[in-house]
C-alpha positions as CSV (number, residue, x, y, z in Angstrom):
1,M,96.0,85.7,86.2
2,Y,99.2,85.4,84.7
3,K,99.9,82.4,82.4
4,I,103.1,81.7,80.4
5,L,102.7,80.5,76.8
6,K,105.9,80.2,75.8
7,K,109.6,80.1,77.3
8,D,112.8,80.1,75.2
9,G,115.7,80.0,77.6
10,N,114.8,82.3,80.5
11,A,112.7,84.6,78.5
12,K,109.1,84.3,79.0
13,R,106.1,85.2,76.5
14,A,103.2,85.5,78.8
15,E,99.5,86.7,79.2
16,F,98.7,89.1,82.4
17,T,95.0,89.0,83.0
18,T,93.2,92.3,84.8
19,V,90.0,93.8,85.6
20,H,91.3,96.7,82.9
21,G,92.2,94.0,80.5
22,T,94.7,91.4,79.5
23,V,98.4,92.5,78.8
24,Q,100.7,90.7,76.4
25,T,104.0,90.4,78.0
26,P,106.9,91.1,77.8
27,V,105.6,94.8,78.1
28,F,106.9,98.4,78.1
29,M,104.6,100.7,80.3
30,N,104.4,104.2,79.0
31,V,105.4,106.7,81.9
32,A,102.3,109.1,82.2
33,T,103.6,110.6,85.8
34,V,100.9,113.1,86.3
35,A,98.5,110.9,84.2
36,A,100.0,112.7,81.2
37,I,103.1,112.0,78.6
38,K,104.9,115.2,78.7
39,G,105.0,116.2,75.0
40,G,101.4,116.8,74.4
41,V,100.6,113.2,73.8
42,S,96.9,112.3,74.5
43,T,95.3,109.0,75.5
44,E,94.3,108.7,72.4
45,D,97.7,109.0,70.9
46,L,98.8,106.3,73.1
47,E,96.0,103.8,71.6
48,G,97.2,104.5,68.5
49,I,100.8,103.3,69.1
50,D,99.7,99.9,70.7
51,T,100.4,101.0,74.3
52,Q,99.1,98.0,76.4
53,V,100.1,99.8,80.1
54,V,99.9,103.2,81.1
55,L,102.2,104.1,84.5
56,S,101.3,107.0,86.9
57,N,103.0,108.4,90.1
58,T,101.3,108.2,93.4
59,Y,103.5,111.0,94.8
60,H,103.0,113.4,92.2
61,L,99.2,112.8,92.0
62,H,98.8,112.9,95.7
63,L,100.4,116.6,95.4
64,R,98.7,117.8,92.3
65,P,95.6,117.4,91.2
66,G,95.3,115.6,94.7
67,D,94.0,111.8,95.2
68,E,90.8,112.9,96.9
69,L,90.2,115.1,93.7
70,V,90.7,111.8,91.3
71,Y,88.8,109.5,93.5
72,R,85.7,112.3,93.2
73,M,86.3,112.0,89.7
74,G,85.9,108.3,89.4
75,G,89.2,107.3,89.6
76,L,92.0,107.7,87.1
77,H,90.6,105.4,84.5
78,K,87.9,107.8,84.2
79,F,90.0,111.3,84.8
80,M,92.4,110.4,81.7
81,S,89.9,108.8,79.9
82,C,92.0,105.5,79.6
83,N,90.5,102.2,79.4
84,K,94.0,100.3,79.5
85,P,95.5,98.8,82.4
86,I,97.1,101.5,84.7
87,L,100.1,100.8,87.4
88,T,100.8,103.3,89.8
89,D,104.2,103.5,91.7
90,S,104.1,103.8,95.7
91,G,106.0,107.3,95.6
92,G,108.9,105.7,97.6
93,F,111.4,106.4,94.7
94,Q,110.5,109.8,94.7
95,V,110.1,110.2,98.3
96,F,113.7,108.8,98.8
97,S,115.1,110.9,96.1
98,L,114.3,113.9,98.3
99,A,117.6,113.0,100.4
100,K,118.1,116.4,102.0
101,T,114.5,116.8,103.6
102,R,113.4,113.3,104.3
103,K,113.3,111.6,107.9
104,I,112.6,107.8,107.8
105,R,111.2,106.1,110.4
106,E,109.3,102.9,111.1
107,E,106.1,104.2,110.8
108,G,107.0,105.9,107.2
109,V,108.9,108.8,106.2
110,Y,108.5,112.5,106.7
111,F,109.4,114.9,103.9
112,H,108.5,118.0,102.1
113,S,106.6,118.8,99.2
114,H,109.1,119.6,96.2
115,I,106.6,122.1,95.0
116,D,105.9,124.5,97.6
117,G,107.8,122.9,100.7
118,H,105.0,122.1,102.7
119,K,105.9,119.0,105.4
120,L,104.4,115.6,104.4
121,F,104.2,112.3,105.7
122,M,103.9,109.1,104.1
123,G,103.8,105.4,105.0
124,P,102.6,102.0,103.6
125,E,99.2,102.8,104.9
126,E,99.1,106.3,103.2
127,S,100.4,105.1,99.9
128,M,97.9,102.1,99.9
129,R,95.1,104.7,100.5
130,I,96.2,107.1,97.8
131,Q,97.0,104.6,95.2
132,S,93.3,103.1,96.3
133,H,91.8,106.7,95.5
134,L,93.2,106.7,92.1
135,G,91.8,103.1,91.5
136,S,94.9,101.7,89.7
137,T,94.9,98.5,87.8
138,I,98.3,97.6,89.7
139,A,99.7,99.3,92.9
140,M,103.2,99.1,94.3
141,A,104.0,98.7,98.1
142,F,105.5,101.4,99.4
143,D,109.6,100.4,99.9
144,E,112.8,102.2,100.6
145,C,115.3,102.3,97.5
146,P,118.8,102.3,99.2
147,S,121.6,103.8,97.2
148,A,123.4,100.8,95.2
149,K,126.8,102.3,96.9
150,A,125.2,101.7,100.5
151,E,127.3,99.9,103.2
152,H,125.8,96.2,103.5
153,E,124.3,97.1,107.1
154,Y,122.5,99.8,106.2
155,V,121.0,98.0,103.3
156,Q,120.1,95.1,105.5
157,M,118.5,97.1,107.8
158,S,116.5,99.1,105.1
159,V,115.4,95.7,103.6
160,D,114.0,94.5,106.9
161,R,111.8,97.7,107.3
162,T,110.7,97.7,103.4
163,T,109.3,93.8,104.6
164,R,107.8,95.1,107.4
165,W,106.0,97.8,105.2
166,L,105.1,95.2,102.6
167,L,102.7,93.3,105.1
168,R,101.4,96.6,106.3
169,C,100.9,97.3,102.5
170,K,98.9,94.0,102.0
171,K,96.9,94.4,105.0
172,E,95.9,97.6,103.9
173,M,94.9,96.7,100.5
174,D,92.8,93.8,101.5
175,R,90.9,96.2,103.7
176,L,90.4,98.8,101.3
177,N,89.6,96.5,98.5
178,G,86.7,95.4,100.7
179,L,85.1,98.7,101.2
180,E,81.8,99.5,99.8
181,Y,83.1,102.8,97.9
182,T,86.4,101.6,96.7
183,V,86.9,102.9,93.0
184,N,88.6,99.5,91.9
185,P,87.9,96.8,94.5
186,H,90.2,94.2,92.5
187,Q,93.4,96.4,92.6
188,M,96.4,94.1,92.5
189,L,99.5,94.6,94.7
190,F,103.2,94.2,93.9
191,G,106.3,93.7,96.2
192,I,109.5,95.0,95.4
193,N,112.9,93.2,96.0
194,Q,115.7,95.5,97.0
195,G,119.2,94.9,98.2
196,A,121.4,96.9,96.3
197,I,124.3,94.8,94.4
198,F,124.3,92.5,97.6
199,D,123.4,89.0,96.2
200,D,122.8,87.5,99.8
201,I,119.9,90.2,100.6
202,R,118.5,90.1,97.5
203,I,118.3,86.6,97.7
204,E,116.8,86.2,101.2
205,H,114.8,89.1,100.4
206,A,113.2,87.6,97.2
207,K,112.6,84.2,99.3
208,R,110.6,86.2,102.0
209,I,108.1,88.6,99.8
210,S,107.6,85.3,97.4
211,E,105.9,83.8,100.7
212,L,103.1,86.5,100.6
213,D,101.6,85.1,97.1
214,L,101.3,88.8,96.0
215,D,100.1,89.2,92.4
216,G,103.3,90.3,91.1
217,Y,107.2,91.3,91.9
218,A,109.5,93.9,91.3
219,V,113.0,94.1,91.2
220,G,113.4,97.9,92.6
221,G,116.7,99.5,93.1
222,L,118.5,99.6,90.1
223,A,119.5,101.9,87.1
224,V,120.7,104.0,90.7
225,G,124.5,104.1,90.2
226,E,125.4,100.8,89.3
227,S,126.9,99.6,86.4
228,H,125.0,97.8,83.5
229,E,127.1,94.6,84.4
230,E,126.2,95.0,88.0
231,M,122.5,95.4,87.0
232,Y,122.5,92.3,85.0
233,H,124.1,90.3,87.7
234,V,121.5,91.1,90.1
235,L,118.9,89.9,87.8
236,D,120.8,86.9,87.3
237,T,121.0,86.1,90.8
238,V,117.7,87.4,92.0
239,V,114.8,86.3,89.4
240,P,115.2,82.3,90.1
241,F,114.2,83.2,93.5
242,L,111.1,84.9,92.5
243,P,107.9,83.1,91.6
244,E,108.0,82.1,87.9
245,N,104.0,82.0,87.8
246,K,104.1,85.6,88.5
247,P,105.1,88.5,86.5
248,T,108.5,89.9,87.2
249,Y,108.9,93.9,87.1
250,L,112.0,95.6,86.2
251,M,111.4,99.1,87.8
252,G,112.8,102.3,85.7
253,V,114.9,100.7,83.4
254,G,115.9,101.3,80.7
255,T,117.5,101.5,77.3
256,P,116.6,99.1,74.3
257,A,119.9,97.4,75.3
258,N,118.9,97.3,78.9
259,I,115.3,95.7,78.0
260,L,116.6,93.0,75.8
261,E,119.1,91.9,77.6
262,S,116.4,91.8,81.2
263,V,114.0,90.0,78.8
264,D,116.8,86.9,78.0
265,R,117.1,87.1,82.2
266,G,113.3,86.3,82.4
267,V,111.6,90.1,83.0
268,D,108.1,90.9,82.0
269,F,107.4,94.4,82.8
270,F,109.3,97.6,82.2
271,D,109.0,101.0,82.3
272,C,111.4,103.9,81.7
273,V,110.9,107.7,81.0
274,Y,113.9,107.7,78.6
275,P,111.6,107.3,75.3
276,S,109.3,110.6,76.4
277,R,112.4,112.5,78.0
278,N,114.9,112.0,75.2
279,G,112.1,112.6,72.6
280,R,111.5,116.3,73.8
281,H,115.2,117.1,73.1
282,G,115.1,115.8,69.7
283,H,116.9,112.5,70.5
284,L,115.4,109.8,68.5
285,Y,115.5,106.1,68.8
286,T,116.2,104.0,65.5
287,N,116.9,100.3,64.8
288,R,120.7,101.7,63.5
289,G,121.1,103.7,66.8
290,H,119.8,107.2,67.8
291,I,119.8,110.3,66.1
292,N,119.9,113.9,67.3
293,I,117.3,115.6,64.5
294,L,118.5,119.0,65.7
295,N,121.7,118.4,63.8
296,A,122.3,120.7,60.7
297,K,122.5,117.7,58.3
298,Y,119.0,117.0,58.6
299,E,118.1,120.7,57.7
300,M,117.0,119.4,54.2
301,D,116.4,115.8,54.7
302,D,113.2,114.5,52.9
303,T,113.1,111.1,54.6
304,P,111.1,110.0,57.5
305,I,113.1,109.6,61.2
306,E,113.5,105.8,60.2
307,E,112.2,104.1,56.7
308,G,109.3,101.7,57.4
309,C,108.6,103.0,60.7
310,G,104.5,102.8,61.2
311,C,104.7,105.6,63.7
312,P,102.5,108.9,63.3
313,A,105.6,111.0,62.8
314,C,107.1,108.9,60.0
315,R,104.2,107.8,58.2
316,R,103.9,111.5,57.1
317,Y,106.7,114.0,58.0
318,T,110.3,114.6,57.3
319,K,113.3,114.9,59.1
320,A,113.9,118.4,57.7
321,Y,110.1,119.0,58.8
322,I,110.2,118.1,62.4
323,R,113.5,119.7,62.9
324,H,112.2,122.9,61.9
325,L,109.5,122.5,64.4
326,L,111.5,121.8,67.4
327,K,113.8,124.9,66.2
328,A,110.9,127.2,66.4
329,G,109.9,125.8,69.9
330,E,106.5,124.2,68.3
331,M,105.0,121.9,70.5
332,L,104.4,119.8,67.4
333,G,107.7,118.7,66.7
334,M,108.2,117.5,70.7
335,R,105.0,115.5,70.1
336,L,106.0,113.8,67.0
337,C,109.3,112.9,68.5
338,V,107.6,111.5,71.7
339,L,105.5,109.7,69.7
340,H,108.2,108.0,67.4
341,N,110.2,107.4,70.4
342,L,107.3,105.6,72.3
343,Y,106.1,103.5,69.3
344,F,110.1,102.3,69.0
345,Y,109.7,100.9,72.2
346,N,106.4,99.4,71.9
347,H,107.0,97.8,68.7
348,M,110.4,96.5,69.6
349,M,108.3,94.5,72.6
350,T,105.8,93.4,69.9
351,E,109.2,92.1,67.9
352,I,110.2,90.1,71.6
353,R,107.1,88.7,72.1
354,E,107.0,87.3,68.4
355,A,110.7,86.3,68.7
356,I,109.9,84.2,71.6
357,E,107.0,82.6,70.4
358,K,108.7,81.3,67.5
359,G,112.0,80.3,69.7
360,E,114.6,82.7,68.3
361,Y,115.0,84.9,70.8
362,K,118.7,85.0,71.0
363,E,119.1,85.3,67.3
364,Y,116.6,88.2,67.6
365,K,118.6,89.9,70.2
366,K,121.7,89.4,68.8
367,R,120.6,91.4,65.3
368,K,118.6,93.7,67.3
369,L,121.7,94.8,69.3
370,E,123.9,94.9,66.5
371,G,122.0,96.7,64.6
372,M,121.6,99.4,67.3
373,L,125.5,99.7,67.5
374,E,126.0,100.9,64.4
375,F,126.7,104.2,65.7
376,D,127.9,106.8,63.1
377,S,129.9,109.9,64.4
378,E,127.0,112.0,65.2
379,T,126.0,109.4,67.8
380,I,129.2,109.2,69.7
381,A,129.1,112.9,69.4
382,D,125.7,113.1,71.4
383,G,126.5,110.7,73.8
384,Y,127.2,113.2,76.5
385,N,124.5,115.5,75.6
386,I,121.9,112.7,75.8
387,A,123.0,111.4,79.2
388,R,123.4,115.2,80.3
389,N,119.6,115.6,79.4
390,W,118.4,112.1,80.7
391,R,119.9,113.5,84.4
392,K,118.2,117.2,83.7
393,G,114.7,115.7,82.8
């Protein structure tokens, strides 16, 4: 059940009740691709930094350790000792990122494993069965994610097929939830709006999937090559055509600025690998922009990453020590940096919710963005390296 508690313009402060607990939105979902966050971060760590939702990957867990194994272990919650809601994506984005080895058909997609090259097939029913084995709180529908630069004709054909796949996902999930030995008979299904950067396709698709009365709706196919301005335009265009009484999820986005702008456009759920990925490379988020802790000027810096931050790293350790750990190749340094970045994101979402409750979101967004744009010369110089690391993973 989704309940809006307060609106401030288009920004929504809401609660989303699931079988695994109630989620306060807007919310950032911490990405645990293979049921773990890279960087030595445990489920207990996540609880200590106010994580509300964990996101795991259907495709990767299907390959390793295998969804059948997770099912026999009692489902993903028991397997990773997590009592929070878990969302599993459908595997569609990963499948479609394997452009050189895939073949798309009406029944689904034929492709090869990125691990050992063996042949695989995934369609709507297969994706739902894998996610049912995982027993996640929220399952994402299987869809195609066309390039933002694809031609209008191809995108229309792709979206029409995605709609047909969504109907098959819904039918299969209804069947799976009714089985006697299903891990989570209350598993929810979110549909995904696609359409690249074409307003007409996006709007029509939003109308069509809204008729299915799903548990939630995602906007997919963004942050895949379009500009930030194009992304915000898509949100301005499509969100008004999605049900306001259901949560809206912007998939794979993004930077703190992306989140702040998207909340202002009515988005509830976010996920992104940036905080953990950048943390592993020593790039850290603060309220005055990001810093590269590997820079020489932090060699003897006895201050925390950010004064006043309540994360495990800032409460106890100095920049000098964390820099030393990274330089020495010690896992602890990577772990502390990832924890700091995840805490920064989660704490920002708390601030966002509080600002909406007070009716002060516009002022908060302006203040937050201005603070993070106070880049020093170090930040500007690091911009290229950070972008390169995002692409590398």
